[in-house]
C-alpha positions in Angstrom: -71.7 -10.2 78.2 -72.2 -6.5 78.8 -72.2 -3.8 76.1 -70.8 -0.3 76.5 -72.7 2.8 75.6 -71.2 6.3 75.5 -74.0 8.8 75.8 -71.9 11.8 74.7 -73.8 12.2 71.4 -77.1 13.3 72.7 -78.9 15.1 69.8 -80.5 17.9 71.8 -77.0 19.1 73.0 -74.3 18.0 70.5 -71.6 19.6 72.7 -72.5 17.4 75.7 -69.9 14.9 76.7 -70.2 12.2 79.3 -67.0 11.6 81.3 -67.5 7.9 81.9 -68.9 5.1 79.9 -71.8 3.1 81.2 -72.1 -0.7 80.9 -75.4 -2.4 80.6 -76.3 -6.0 80.5 -79.6 -5.5 78.8 -79.7 -3.2 75.7 -83.4 -2.6 76.3 -82.3 -0.4 79.3 -80.5 2.0 76.9 -82.6 4.9 75.6 -82.5 5.7 72.0 -81.6 9.2 70.8 -85.2 10.1 69.9 -86.4 8.9 73.4 -83.7 11.1 75.1 -84.8 14.1 72.9 -88.4 13.6 73.8 -87.5 13.6 77.5 -85.3 16.7 77.1 -88.1 18.6 75.3 -90.8 17.6 77.8 -92.2 20.6 79.7 -93.0 18.4 82.7 -89.4 17.2 82.9 -88.1 20.7 82.5 -90.3 22.0 85.2 -89.4 19.1 87.5 -85.7 19.8 87.0 -86.2 23.3 88.5 -86.7 21.7 91.9 -83.6 22.3 94.0 -84.0 19.1 96.0 -84.1 17.1 92.8 -81.1 19.0 91.4 -79.1 18.2 94.5 -80.2 14.5 94.4 -79.1 14.2 90.8 -75.8 16.0 91.5 -75.1 13.7 94.5 -76.0 10.6 92.5 -73.8 11.7 89.6 -70.8 12.5 91.8 -71.1 9.3 93.9 -68.2 6.9 93.5 -70.8 4.1 93.0 -73.4 6.1 91.0 -75.2 3.0 89.9 -75.9 2.0 93.5 -78.6 4.5 94.4 -78.8 3.2 98.0 -75.4 4.9 98.6 -76.9 8.3 97.7 -80.2 7.8 99.5 -78.6 6.9 102.8 -76.5 10.1 103.0 
């Protein structure tokens, strides 16, 4: 049985809304709000996200019809 998690309530950006719900089979794969806040406030993550290639990859992955299947994005 899978559970649904709507990530639209991320504490670092309360106005952020996710368009689609994600389903996970293992709740341990879902980050807690404090974990997401720690990632968002990480200088290393913020610096990495300035990389144009990484931005494009994330955008391509997010807009992929099968975003959970990373092989679709990698092969393009």
